[in-house]
N, C-alpha and C positions, 0 to 999 in steps of 0.2 A: 821487401815485405808490400802485398799487395796496398794498392791505393784507394781507400773508399770512398768515396764521397757520402754524406750525411744519406739524405733522404731516399736517392737513386740508389744509393749501395745497401742500405738497412734495407730496400726490399725486396732484392734480390736471394738475401737469405730466407726471408720469408716466404718470396714464391718457395724457394726448394721445403721449405718448410710444410705449405699448402699444398704441396703437390707427392709428402711423403718424404723427400730424400731428406733421411732425420742427419745420419753423416755429413753432408754438405750444409745444410744448415746451420750445424755447430761448430765445422769448421770460421764459418765468415758471421756467425755470433761473434765466435769468440776473438777472432780479427780484430772485429771492430771495439769490442769491449778492451782490450789491448790498447787499441789508440784512444777510443775515448771513456774511459769506466764510468763515467759522470751521466751517461746515457737511460736514463731510467727505465726509460719504454723500451729500449733493445732488451735490456732486463727482464723486462716483464712478457718478452716475445720467446726469448732464452728460456724463460723457469715453465713453459707450456711445454716445452720440446719432448722429454722425457715423458709427459702424461699422453702425448698425442701418436706417441708412434707406436706403429700399427693399424693405425686408425687412416680411413679412406679419405680423399680428400673433401667430399660433401661436409665427411664428419667433421674435420679439424674448421671448415669453417664458418660450419654452424655454430660448435664450440665458441670460437672467435668471436664472432657477431654477436653472442650472447653476452660473452662472460668479458670485454675488453675494457677496462677503464674507459670512459667517454673522454679524453682527453686531446687537443689538434693531433700534437706529436703523434699520438698511437692510430689514429683516427688516416691519418694521411697517408700513411708508410701502408698502412692495411689497404686505401683504397689503390695504392701504388701496385700492388702486390696482385689484389684482385681484376684491375685492369689489365695486367700483361698475361694472364693466366686463362683470360676470357669471361672472365663475370662482372661483366658492365654496368649491370643494374646495381648490385653490391656494390661494386667501386664507387658509383653515381651516390647512393645512400650516403655510404660512411661520409664520403668527401663532403657533401649537402651536412650532416654533423657534424665534420669539425668547421664548415663556416657558420655554419650559427652558432656556435659557442666562439667562435675567435674569427671575424672575417677577414682582420689585417693581420692577421698572424702569418708572418714572414713563408712558414712551411706549406701551410694553408695555400696563399699565390704562387708560389715556387709549382706543387700540386697542377693545378688550373693549367702552367705553363709546358708543364712535361706533357699534359693531354690533351691541350687546345686544338692539335690538329684530327680528334675526334668528336665533333660535333655532340656525339652520343653521350661523351663525358662531358664533357664541358658547357654550362648555357651560356659564357659569351664567348666571341674568339678572339684569342691572340695571338696566332699565329696570322699572318699574312695569307691571306686565297692564293693558292696554286695557280701560274700562269699557262692556261692551255694554247697551245698553235689551235687547234682541232678538237673537238670532242668526240669521239664514236659512238654510235648509240647501240645502246642497252637492248637487245630487244630478248625477249626470253627464250632459256636455254641459249644465250650468246655466248663463244668462247673468246678470250683474247689471249694473244700471243704478246710477249711486253718485254723489249731489253733496254740495254744502254747502250748507243755509237756516237759519245763524243770524242768529238776531234779527227771520225774515222770521213773518210775522202770515200767517192761512191765506188771507185775500184776497190776498195774493203769490204763495202756494204752490197758490193755483188752475188757471191756465192750463199748469202744468208737469204735477201731479199727476192733474189729469184728463184731458189730450191724453195722456200716457203710458200710462194705463189703458185706453184708447179704442184703443192700438194695441200693445199688450204684453203678455203677462201673468204675465212671470214675474218674480225677484227683484229688488225697489228699494231701496235704503235712503240713509238722507240725513244727514248730519252737521248736529244740531242743539241749542239748550239747553232741556231737561228743564221748563225752568220755566212753561212755556205748556199749563195742561192742552187749550186749544183746540186750539193745533195736534199736540199728540200723539193725541188722537180724533180728527180729522182724517187723520194719516197712519194710525193704527190701521183706520180705515173703509176704506182705499183699499192695504191691508196693504202699504205704504212703512216699512221695518224702522226705526226711530230709533237712532241713533248718538248717543254721548254725547259731548259738546262740552263740553269742561275750560279754562276761559280760563286756569285757574293753571297748565297742564302747560307751555306755552311762550308765558310772556306779553308775549314779547318782539318775537315772529314776528307780524307781520300775518297775518290770516286768511285771505288771498288764499291765501299760502304754507304756513301751516303745517296747513291741509290733507290737504297729502300726507302729511305726517308723520301727524296722525289714520288716513287710508286705509293707508298702509303698516300700521299697529297692528291697523285692522279685518281687513284681506286674509288677515295673518296667523295673528289668533287663529281664524278662521272656517275656512282651513284645516287648521291645527293639529286645531281640535274634531273635523273631520270626516274629516280625514284624506284629503280632495282638493280641486284648485285648482277655481277655474270658468274655464269652456270659453271665456268673452270676458265683457269689462269693458267700460263704457261709463262714463268719467268726465267727469262734466259742470257745466257753470255750470246754474242753476236759473234768476232771477228773468224773464233775460231770453231765456229758451228755450222753446220746443213742440215737440211730437213731431208728425208729420205721416204716418207709416211706422213700421213696427217699427224700431230701430235694428241691429238685427244679422240685416238680411237687405240682404246686397247680393253685389255681383261682383268685388268688391278684392282683391289679391294681395297677401299680406307679413301680417305678423305684428302689425305696430303702426300706425296711420294716425295722421299728422299732415296737420290740414284746416288748407288754405291761404285766407286771408283774400283781399277781391277785388284783381286784378292791377292792378302800376299804382304800388306803394308798394314800399319794402324795409324792411329791418332798418336801413339805413343810413340811409335820407331819410328816415322817419318818425322824428320826434324824439322821441315817447314811447318808443317802443322801443330808438331810438340810445343813449340815455341810460339805459335799464336793461341792455342791453348792456353799455354801459362801465363802469355801476356795478360787475356782477355779475361782469364776466369781465376788464374791463380795454382798452386802445387796440389789441392786439393781436388778438385775439377779432373787437371791431369793423369793424376792418378787414378782416379774414377773411369776414364775416360778411355787409359792407357790400352788396353787389348780393341777396344771400338774400330770395327771398318769405319773408312773415310767415306764421308759424302762430300759431292760434290757440290757446291755451291751454287756454280753457273745455271745449275738444271733444276728446277722446283714446279711440282705440277701437283694442281692440288682443284678442287672447290673454291670457288668465289670468296665465301665466308671461313675456309681455312685457310687460303691466302692471307687475307687480312690481317687473323689471327697471329700469322705465322710473322707479317710486318709489325703489328702489334707487340709483338714479343720481340723482336730484332729492336724497334726502334727504345725497348725498353731497357733491354742488354745494353744497349750504345748510351745510355744515362749512366750506367754505372764504372766506363772509363775512364781512367784520365785523361785528360785533353790531349797531353801528347804523346798518347798511344792513336788518335784519330785517325791521326794523318797515315798509318804504315798502310801499305795494300798490306791484305790478305785474313785481315780481323774477321772480314767479313765469313771468312772461310770456319774460321774458330764460332764464332756465333752461330752458325748455323749447323754446326754440328754439335754445339751444345745445345741448341736448343731441341734438335732430333734425339739425341742420345740420352736425353735428360725427360724426353717427353711431357718439353713445356708448350706444346700444342697438340692435343688432343686430336686422334683419328689418322697419326702418322706411320705409316707402312714404309718400311725398307725394301726398296727392290735391285736385287743381282745385276752387277753390271752386264750389257749386252742382252737386259733381254727386252728392256723399251727406250730407251738410252745408250748408246758404248761411247763411252768416256777413255779415251784411247790413248791417254799419255802415256801410261807404262805398259802398252797391248805391242805384243812384238807384231810388226809386219808380217809375218810368216803365220799369224794367227788370223788375218783376217785376209777377206778371199775378193775381189774388185767385177763385178760380172759384165756382162756386156752391154746394159743399161747405165754401166758407170758408178751406181750405187755398191757401197759397201757392205760383206757379209760379214759373221763370225764364223771361222773356216770349218769349225767344228762342226756346229750345228745348222747352217748356212742359213741362220734365220738373220734378216736383215731390220736391222732399229730404225724406227722412224728418225729416230734425233743421230746423228754423228757427232760427236763433241772431240774437242784437241785433236782436230785431223792435221793440225798442222806441225808437229811431232815428228811427220813422216816426210820426208820431202816430197817421195812419191805422191802420197797423198796431194799435197800442197799442186801438183805438179796438174793431178791428175783434175779434181776441180775445179781449179783455174781454167783446165780446158773444156772444163764443161759450160762454165757460167762466165767466158769470155764478153759476150756481148748480150 
């Protein structure tokens, strides 16, 4: 049976409820009430579900705001759900009401801890400030490429960094451990801002997932210091990714882009993705997403505000996971696909493989074409994507890339 913690776990079905996913909300409400039938405030949310079926998000939120009992337990869960789906003003109002009624209530204090990384929601800081080795400027219209390179030597970073600087001159940062002077010197030489990775911060969370916590903190710190958002942000893997053109030059329409993998496999038919979805969301979500195409969590592009909404949602979902699952690699992929396919971040757009990003783990080498300049195109269309991802699955491409960026 899925393990659900109280405050964070109850906020998850309420998110589905507010977003109009009635079947998923009912599944999770029923699950919680089987474990804790005495939780009267969960009954309050659940009993409203039939009446709200078919309503849009704004109408459901307005109705809850007007008619919810003014009880700290109810208001805290409502605030967490509102924050997760992008309503910070309403979340702050609900949490302030709960605090006025019961300042020392354990759930009220826990809610502030959960939201402390976002100063817009928490009136006082409870989390330690992020430690940045440097802070890039945030100018109007600035872009940011952000990745994780913890434990990678210079040789592993070379294709990513050199290919990026060949096509893009804007801001870039990498999450790294600052114990290797050679890595820091290499990044400095190519104007890559090092973001310090502290393994003691979240020791029980796998780096594939904890990187999103560091990203959220860094973006919050940068925007607070500079008073501006980045216009666009690209979150990406590092070890198996190279750039073939500026990642921010595109004709895509939307606020945040979910890049699909190769056709033919779905979240339900892929053994790895299916297991990760079940571990993180349970049977109901696994069934609902069974036929959905797979989006890769290693490449996400969007406007600055949209990426921060995405990270907010990622962190809120992390709080629903049992502690023992947080150290497992791959769960970032489940959370990413849950956010994308359940519409938990507004303005999302699915982008077919080989349009802007070529994710080639499952692409046959015969379907790719290496040009005279070393760039890789889709053989059928001749199109060269700005981002080539998972090239290391093909030994011939590994040799090609290493040859291009050997020095």
